N, C-alpha and C positions, 0 to 999 in steps of 0.2 A: 246225549247232542244237548247242543250247549242251545236255549230257546232262539237267541238270538241268529245263530246259526241255521235252526229249522226253519226259522222266518225268512231269510236270505235265498233259503232253498225251494221256499213256496215262491216268493218271487219272481224268482229264475224262473221255475214251470209258469206262472202266468204272465210274461214278455215271452216266452216260447210261443204259448199262445196267441197273444196279439202279435208275434212275429209274424207265424204262418198264416194267421187268419188278415194277413194283409195289412195290419196298423191303422184296425180301424176307433176310433173314438168311441171311449167308454166299454171297451173290452176288458181293460186290463182290470180297471177296479173290481167289476164284477166276479172277473177270473180269480183274483186275491180273497175275496171273501168265500169263491166258491173252494178256491185249493186249500184256503185253510184249513176248512170244517173237513176236507177230505183228508189233507197231511198231517193236518197240527190241532187234530182235533183239541180243546182244550186251551191251546194258546193263548193268551191273553196278550200277546204283541200285534194284532191286528193296525192299532196306528202307525206301526213304528213300519210294518208292513207296505202300508197305503202310503205312508210319507215315503218311504226309500224308492216303489211303483212309481207316485209322481216327481219325485228328485228326476229320476230314470230321464223318463219320457221329456221334462222341459227342458234338460241339458242335453238331450240325445243329439240336434246338430253337432254342438263344440266337440262331442265325444266322440261321434263317428268320425268326425275329422281328424281327431285326436289319433284316433282307431289307424285309420285310412296312411297319414302319417309314421307312425311306430310301428307299424305294418305293409310294409311296401310293396315285399311279395304277394300278399294275399290281398285282393278286389274285396271290398267288404262284404259284397253278395256273393264270394268264395268262400267265405266264411261260414263256418256250420252255425248253424241259429242256435243251438247251445253255446257256442267257445263266443258267438258275436254276442250275446247278452251276458253273457258270464264278464265281458271287458266291459260290457257299460255298467253294469252293476260295481265293480271292480274300480275301474275308473271316476265315477262318480263317489265314489265312499274315497276315494283316494285323493279327487280335486276340488271336491265342494262340501265332501260335507265336514262336522264340527268335528277340527283332529282330537279336542280333548276327549267325544268321546271315542271316535274310532281312530287312532292313530294309525299312520302312513302303512308301518306293516304290519297291524292287522286287517288292514283293507286288501291288500296283497296278498296274505296267506290265507282270506276268506274265501276269493276271487279264486287259488288255486285248487283251493279242496273239495270246489262245486266243480270245477270243471274237471278233475279226476275223480267226483262221484257220479256225474252227469253228461261229462263229454266220452271221447274216442279214447285210445290207447295212447296218443301224443298232444292231447288237451292242455292236462296239467303243465307243461312244459312252453307249450305254445305260450299260454295265460301269462307264464310267470317270464318269458321272455319278454312280451308287449309290455307288462305293466312294470316291469324292471328297468325298459329303457324308458320309460316317463318317469318313472321315481328319480333315475339320476339323473334328467332332464331338471328335474323338481329343486334338484341339490340335495337328493336324501335327507329328506326331513328325520328329524327323530334317531339317525342310524348314531348320532353321540350322545343320545340318553342313557351314559353309562354311569356309574357310581364313580365319585369321587376320587378314590382312590384309583382307576383310572386314565384320568382325565389327560393325564400327563403324558401318556401314551399316543394319546388324537389331537395334541395343541404342540407337539415335538418340531422345532425348526428343520425346515428342509436338508440341510449339514448334518443333523446328527439322527435323522434315522436312518434305520438298519436297512444297507442294502441289503438286496434279495436279488441274486444270479440265475438268468433262465437263459438258454439256450432253445433254436427254431432255425427253423429250414426252411426256404424253397425247396419243394421237393420235385423233381421234373424225371421224366420216363421215358422210352425212345418204342412206340408200338407200330408198324404195318407203315414205317417210312413220316410218322408225323410224331411230334413233342406234346407229350401232357405232363399237367401239372396237378401234383396233389394236394387238395386243399380241406380245411373241416372248414363246418358250417355251427355256430355257435346260437345260443336258444334266443339272441336279440336279433336273429334275421340277417345276419352279415356274413357272408365269407370270409374266411383269415387265413392264416400259416399256422400249421402245427409247430408247438411249441413246451415246452415246460424248466423245471426249476430245476437248479443243478445243488449237488450233492455239495458240502463244504470242502473244499482244497481239490475239489472235482476238477479235472482238466476241461475246457470246456469243452472243445472237439468230442471227449470220448462222451462229456457227458449229454452232449445235443444226438448224441447216435443212441445212446442211451431212451431218451425220451420220446424221440421219435419213434422206434421199435415197440414202445410202450403204448402210446398214443394210437395210430394208428396199425402198424403192425410191418412197418416198411425198413425193409434193411439196407440204407441208405451209405453211399458213399461221401463223404465232402468233399467236393471240387476246391472250393475257396469261400470264402469271409466274404460278404454283400455290403451288410451294415450295422449298427448298434443304435438301439432309441432306448430311452428311460422316464418311465411314468411314476407316478404317484397312486397308489391303491390302499387303501384301508382295509384292516384284517379285524375281526369282532373281538378278536382277546390280541395280539400283538400293537395296534394301533395303525399305525401310518408307516408306510414300509416303500423304499425305494426300488424299483425292479428294472433292471437293466438288463435290456435283451441283446445277445447276439447273434444274429442272423448270418446262416451260412447257403452257399447255392450247393446242390448234395441230387446224387443220381442214386434211383433206386431202379429195382424192377418192374416191368410192366404187370404187377401182380394185383388182385382185387386188395382193398386197402380193409381193415380190421378196428374199427374203432373202437377206443375202450372206454366201456361204462362211463360217464361222467356227467354231473349237474351240469356245467358250462357249454357243452357240445350235444350238438343231435346227429349228424353224421359226416361220414369223409367220400370223398369221391377224387376223379381222375376227371380233367379237364383238356379239350385241346386248347392248347395257348392260343388259337383264335378267338375260341367261345369264354375268358374270362372277362373280355371286354363289359360284356350281357349282367356281371355279377356283382351283387350288393356288396363293394367293400366296408371297410372303414378307409378314411381319410388316410391315414396312415401308413397303409398296407399300401397302396397302387403304385408309389414312386420303388418301394424294395423290390415289389415284384417286377415293373419293369425296368430294371437295372438287370435285374437277377438273369432274365429274357435276353437282354443282348448277351449275355456270358457267356449264356449255355455252348459248351464246345460241337463244332461241325463237325460231323465223321463222313 
């Protein structure tokens, strides 16, 4: 295990103790010395551990405010002690550390590994989602740190960007007199619509039916086209891409949804139409969903 990763794990264990013992002054510094002796004997990075721990505490009010904003579905005191302090370490290094020593992606990856090692089954995804959301808000610093040979892929004008076509659906089902919508939840804490990329030359309706089946296991029947949108995405190898999405209103049987394992989504679920107003959506999704709901055929 690399020295710095081991050092961060010691700081995490010490922050756990500090947090668990009512955040009393003086606990953290003593805990770092004690935990380093027990879990990292011979590690000479004590100054780094102390500096990291001190830095996290000094910026804790700002960091905790960011956590609340980046994970609105999770009150701070409801986040597990491990996950809460992994986020504090990750956000401190992402926002306040010397980027020449700790690049943004290193800060995020180190935090994710800590979450996987010390947290629960979904801790890695949760930490990835929160830090990824903040990273995007920062403008993704360091994302373009590629070789000069690849620079042209990241600086290409909008009109010359490769176009990727996707199909998505507002999936509804009828059950015991109620209308339900099938939605997917991503690692950034938002509910959204199931969608996926189409194959070259594939009919958009047939491709959408195929992708919805693959992603959430629903056999849909397309009713009508609802909307389309376009956005720019960055692929680490292909560079800037124009993604064009066509959304359809589609009906499916009310059966359990089976989410395909993916790094971007963590659940799929049916909701009664009257429940969706309380969910956390991306801003561009609500108008599409609202339009679709009005067009659901009555029986």
